[in-house]
N, C-alpha and C positions, 0 to 999 in steps of 0.2 A: 333832798336825798341825794347821794352820788351816782355819779352816772356809773359807776362799777367797784365794789366790796371787791377786797384781795383777802381770803381767807388762809390765815398759814398752817399749814397742816403740823399737826405733833415732832414730826418724824425726827429731829435734831435733840440732844439734850438737850436737860434744864440747865442753865448756869445760873445761879446766884448772884447776879451785879447787884441785890442792892435793890431794886426796881418793880421787878418784875415777882408776879402771886402765882399759885397756883402751881406748888413744886412737885407733887408725887402724882405717880402716875394716873392717877385716878381721878384728881384734882382736877389735872389740866386735860383727858379724856370728858370728863363732865362740859367742862369751859367751853372745849372745841366741838362739842354736840351741841350744845345749848344755843352758841353761837353757828351755825350752821341753822341747825333747826328754826333761828329767829331772823336769820334772812329769808329762808326761803319761804316763813306763816308773812310776811313783806314783803316778798313777792320783785321784789328787788336783784339786778345784775346783779351773780360773784363771781370768783374765778379763786380754783384751791388752786395753795402756791405747795409745792413743794421742792424737795432735791438739800442738795450741800454745797454749800459756795458758790463757783459759779451759777453749778446748776440750776439753785433755786432763783438767782439773778437771771437770768434767763427766760428759766416759765414766768418770771412775774412779770416779765416786761410782752413775753410772747404773748399772756392774757390780755395787756395792759393794746398791743397794736390789734392784736386776737377781735374787743370788742371794741375799735376802730369809733 
């Protein structure tokens, strides 16, 4: 297992870039909920990353730093 898992929020618009799946709001929410539940079920360390642009990047860095 990893030391920390980053779970990215679904707060940004979905972009069809040819590699992403789960384009509908319902599918995105279901995948997010299943991912979160699995992280919790396994008892691993994880952090939610949200925000837009630079704020999202900073939130990811803050989560990694906090995990130390």
